[in-house]
DOBAVO-173859 format. One record per atom (N, C-alpha, C): atom name; x, y, z. Coordinates in pm, whole numbers, always signed. Atoms other than C-alpha are relative to their C-alpha. Layout:
BEGIN
{atome = CA&u = X&v = Y&w = Z} .
...
//
This chain:
BEGIN
{atome = N&u = +54&v = -144&w = +7} .
{atome = CA&u = +12&v = +15&w = -2} .
{atome = C&u = +79&v = +107&w = +19} .
{atome = N&u = -71&v = -123&w = -8} .
{atome = CA&u = +93&v = +346&w = -65} .
{atome = C&u = -62&v = +130&w = +113} .
{atome = N&u = +63&v = -92&w = -59} .
{atome = CA&u = +22&v = +682&w = +120} .
{atome = C&u = -13&v = +111&w = -109} .
{atome = N&u = +52&v = -104&w = +104} .
{atome = CA&u = -152&v = +994&w = -53} .
{atome = C&u = +98&v = +58&w = -67} .
{atome = N&u = -92&v = -75&w = +68} .
{atome = CA&u = +157&v = +1164&w = -125} .
{atome = C&u = +145&v = -90&w = -32} .
{atome = N&u = -135&v = +81&w = +45} .
{atome = CA&u = +468&v = +1012&w = -297} .
{atome = C&u = +131&v = +64&w = +53} .
{atome = N&u = -145&v = -70&w = -64} .
{atome = CA&u = +734&v = +1084&w = -35} .
{atome = C&u = +127&v = -94&w = -60} .
{atome = N&u = -105&v = +81&w = +69} .
{atome = CA&u = +1066&v = +985&w = -182} .
{atome = C&u = +60&v = -78&w = +111} .
{atome = N&u = -80&v = +59&w = -108} .
{atome = CA&u = +1207&v = +908&w = +166} .
{atome = C&u = -101&v = -17&w = +121} .
{atome = N&u = +77&v = +50&w = -111} .
{atome = CA&u = +1050&v = +731&w = +503} .
{atome = C&u = +5&v = +127&w = +76} .
{atome = N&u = -18&v = -126&w = -78} .
{atome = CA&u = +1189&v = +1067&w = +687} .
{atome = C&u = -88&v = +94&w = -47} .
{atome = N&u = +97&v = -95&w = +23} .
{atome = CA&u = +975&v = +1298&w = +481} .
{atome = C&u = -133&v = -54&w = +46} .
{atome = N&u = +111&v = +14&w = -43} .
{atome = CA&u = +673&v = +1081&w = +573} .
{atome = C&u = -38&v = +34&w = +145} .
{atome = N&u = -4&v = -28&w = -127} .
{atome = CA&u = +777&v = +1099&w = +926} .
{atome = C&u = -37&v = +134&w = +47} .
{atome = N&u = -2&v = -132&w = -24} .
{atome = CA&u = +816&v = +1473&w = +924} .
{atome = C&u = -156&v = +50&w = -18} .
{atome = N&u = +164&v = -29&w = +34} .
{atome = CA&u = +459&v = +1518&w = +731} .
{atome = C&u = -73&v = -31&w = +126} .
{atome = N&u = +83&v = +65&w = -120} .
{atome = CA&u = +303&v = +1308&w = +1023} .
{atome = C&u = +12&v = +71&w = +114} .
{atome = N&u = -61&v = -63&w = -118} .
{atome = CA&u = +483&v = +1492&w = +1295} .
{atome = C&u = -53&v = +124&w = -14} .
{atome = N&u = +44&v = -154&w = -4} .
{atome = CA&u = +399&v = +1838&w = +1179} .
{atome = C&u = -182&v = +18&w = -17} .
{atome = N&u = +148&v = -19&w = +19} .
{atome = CA&u = +19&v = +1747&w = +1151} .
{atome = C&u = -58&v = -7&w = -125} .
{atome = N&u = +61&v = +22&w = +140} .
{atome = CA&u = -49&v = +1681&w = +800} .
{atome = C&u = -76&v = -136&w = +9} .
{atome = N&u = +75&v = +104&w = +23} .
{atome = CA&u = -333&v = +1446&w = +725} .
{atome = C&u = +38&v = -61&w = -119} .
{atome = N&u = -62&v = +74&w = +113} .
{atome = CA&u = -171&v = +1169&w = +537} .
{atome = C&u = -107&v = -163&w = +23} .
{atome = N&u = +102&v = +100&w = -10} .
{atome = CA&u = -413&v = +876&w = +443} .
{atome = C&u = +86&v = -111&w = -99} .
{atome = N&u = -60&v = +117&w = +83} .
{atome = CA&u = -323&v = +551&w = +248} .
{atome = C&u = -89&v = -51&w = -129} .
{atome = N&u = +100&v = +46&w = +78} .
{atome = CA&u = -445&v = +386&w = -42} .
{atome = C&u = +53&v = -154&w = -65} .
{atome = N&u = -29&v = +120&w = +66} .
{atome = CA&u = -427&v = +37&w = -223} .
{atome = C&u = -1&v = +27&w = -149} .
{atome = N&u = -12&v = -60&w = +158} .
{atome = CA&u = -303&v = +91&w = -593} .
{atome = C&u = -108&v = -81&w = -76} .
{atome = N&u = +47&v = +91&w = +68} .
{atome = CA&u = -486&v = -204&w = -721} .
{atome = C&u = -153&v = -55&w = +78} .
{atome = N&u = +129&v = +38&w = -60} .
{atome = CA&u = -865&v = -210&w = -599} .
{atome = C&u = -69&v = -152&w = -28} .
{atome = N&u = +49&v = +124&w = +53} .
{atome = CA&u = -926&v = -544&w = -764} .
{atome = C&u = +11&v = -85&w = +95} .
{atome = N&u = -16&v = +59&w = -136} .
{atome = CA&u = -803&v = -695&w = -430} .
{atome = C&u = -21&v = +99&w = +84} .
{atome = N&u = +19&v = -108&w = -111} .
{atome = CA&u = -984&v = -472&w = -187} .
{atome = C&u = +77&v = -26&w = +126} .
{atome = N&u = -98&v = +31&w = -137} .
{atome = CA&u = -768&v = -439&w = +121} .
{atome = C&u = -108&v = +100&w = +93} .
{atome = N&u = +87&v = -77&w = -83} .
{atome = CA&u = -993&v = -332&w = +415} .
{atome = C&u = +68&v = +97&w = +79} .
{atome = N&u = -67&v = -95&w = -58} .
{atome = CA&u = -701&v = -141&w = +565} .
{atome = C&u = +8&v = +133&w = -73} .
{atome = N&u = -1&v = -136&w = +61} .
{atome = CA&u = -740&v = +142&w = +281} .
{atome = C&u = -120&v = +56&w = +1} .
{atome = N&u = +119&v = -36&w = -28} .
{atome = CA&u = -1094&v = +182&w = +360} .
{atome = C&u = +28&v = +161&w = +75} .
{atome = N&u = -11&v = -132&w = -42} .
{atome = CA&u = -1137&v = +582&w = +467} .
{atome = C&u = -13&v = +12&w = +163} .
{atome = N&u = +37&v = +3&w = -153} .
{atome = CA&u = -1244&v = +499&w = +818} .
{atome = C&u = +79&v = -109&w = +97} .
{atome = N&u = -103&v = +75&w = -73} .
{atome = CA&u = -971&v = +242&w = +907} .
{atome = C&u = +85&v = +53&w = +140} .
{atome = N&u = -85&v = -38&w = -120} .
{atome = CA&u = -816&v = +228&w = +1251} .
{atome = C&u = +72&v = -113&w = +41} .
{atome = N&u = -88&v = +109&w = -29} .
{atome = CA&u = -515&v = +0&w = +1320} .
{atome = C&u = +157&v = +19&w = -65} .
{atome = N&u = -141&v = +4&w = +29} .
{atome = CA&u = -188&v = -95&w = +1190} .
{atome = C&u = +0&v = -22&w = -153} .
{atome = N&u = -28&v = +31&w = +153} .
{atome = CA&u = -86&v = -101&w = +803} .
{atome = C&u = +151&v = +13&w = -38} .
{atome = N&u = -130&v = +7&w = +38} .
{atome = CA&u = +234&v = -133&w = +618} .
{atome = C&u = -1&v = +63&w = -146} .
{atome = N&u = -33&v = -90&w = +116} .
{atome = CA&u = +367&v = +96&w = +331} .
{atome = C&u = +104&v = -24&w = -68} .
{atome = N&u = -127&v = +3&w = +103} .
{atome = CA&u = +617&v = +122&w = +77} .
{atome = C&u = -21&v = +105&w = -96} .
{atome = N&u = -30&v = -121&w = +63} .
{atome = CA&u = +760&v = +400&w = -131} .
{atome = C&u = +132&v = +9&w = -60} .
{atome = N&u = +99&v = -89&w = +39} .
{atome = CA&u = +805&v = +584&w = -335} .
{atome = C&u = -83&v = -89&w = -96} .
{atome = N&u = +123&v = +78&w = +91} .
{atome = CA&u = +514&v = +488&w = -573} .
{atome = C&u = +64&v = -65&w = -130} .
{atome = N&u = -50&v = +69&w = +143} .
{atome = CA&u = +570&v = +269&w = -884} .
{atome = C&u = -46&v = +96&w = -103} .
{atome = N&u = -95&v = +92&w = +53} .
{atome = CA&u = +729&v = +269&w = -1129} .
{atome = C&u = +122&v = +30&w = +59} .
{atome = N&u = -150&v = +7&w = -64} .
{atome = CA&u = +1024&v = +400&w = -919} .
{atome = C&u = +11&v = -120&w = +113} .
{atome = N&u = -33&v = +116&w = -62} .
{atome = CA&u = +1189&v = +138&w = -730} .
{atome = C&u = -34&v = +53&w = +158} .
{atome = N&u = +61&v = -8&w = -150} .
{atome = CA&u = +1073&v = +95&w = -359} .
{atome = C&u = +123&v = +5&w = +67} .
{atome = N&u = -120&v = +6&w = -65} .
{atome = CA&u = +1343&v = +227&w = -146} .
{atome = C&u = -17&v = +21&w = +181} .
{atome = N&u = +62&v = +10&w = -158} .
{atome = CA&u = +1145&v = +249&w = +208} .
{atome = C&u = -134&v = -88&w = +31} .
{atome = N&u = +99&v = +75&w = -44} .
{atome = CA&u = +911&v = +63&w = +402} .
{atome = C&u = -63&v = +41&w = +136} .
{atome = N&u = +22&v = -55&w = -123} .
{atome = CA&u = +713&v = +153&w = +708} .
{atome = C&u = -132&v = -76&w = +64} .
{atome = N&u = +116&v = +30&w = -74} .
{atome = CA&u = +465&v = +28&w = +976} .
{atome = C&u = -72&v = +121&w = +44} .
{atome = N&u = +64&v = -111&w = -70} .
{atome = CA&u = +213&v = +285&w = +1053} .
{atome = C&u = -119&v = -30&w = +58} .
{atome = N&u = +123&v = +10&w = -97} .
{atome = CA&u = -81&v = +338&w = +1287} .
{atome = C&u = -91&v = +89&w = -46} .
{atome = N&u = +104&v = -84&w = +52} .
{atome = CA&u = -401&v = +488&w = +1158} .
{atome = C&u = -107&v = +26&w = +93} .
{atome = N&u = +99&v = -25&w = -61} .
{atome = CA&u = -684&v = +655&w = +1320} .
{atome = C&u = -103&v = +50&w = -97} .
{atome = N&u = +62&v = -52&w = +71} .
{atome = CA&u = -978&v = +714&w = +1113} .
{atome = C&u = +21&v = +30&w = -123} .
{atome = N&u = -32&v = -6&w = +137} .
{atome = CA&u = -799&v = +652&w = +782} .
{atome = C&u = +110&v = +98&w = +4} .
{atome = N&u = -83&v = -94&w = +28} .
{atome = CA&u = -533&v = +904&w = +870} .
{atome = C&u = +148&v = -64&w = +111} .
{atome = N&u = -129&v = +58&w = -70} .
{atome = CA&u = -161&v = +805&w = +978} .
{atome = C&u = +31&v = +102&w = +125} .
{atome = N&u = -11&v = -83&w = -115} .
{atome = CA&u = -97&v = +922&w = +1332} .
{atome = C&u = +148&v = -39&w = +56} .
{atome = N&u = -143&v = +76&w = -27} .
{atome = CA&u = +246&v = +708&w = +1377} .
{atome = C&u = +73&v = -73&w = -96} .
{atome = N&u = -134&v = +49&w = +114} .
{atome = CA&u = +548&v = +605&w = +1157} .
{atome = C&u = +79&v = -79&w = +99} .
{atome = N&u = -121&v = +69&w = -82} .
{atome = CA&u = +768&v = +336&w = +1314} .
{atome = C&u = +111&v = -39&w = -115} .
//
């Protein structure tokens, strides 16, 4: 899964969340519906970035509340 913004580095994602930006997540291929990409999901999810077609260079475990990332591990 990816976050709404195409962060090139995990540190950029962490900084955005820490500064209060509302960052959500999505599953690029909705053919395989993932309940974690629902707009009201609360719990853990795993992300990768940057977005395809760039090679993924970072991965993150995140905690979401009502569809928005509140913590990046």
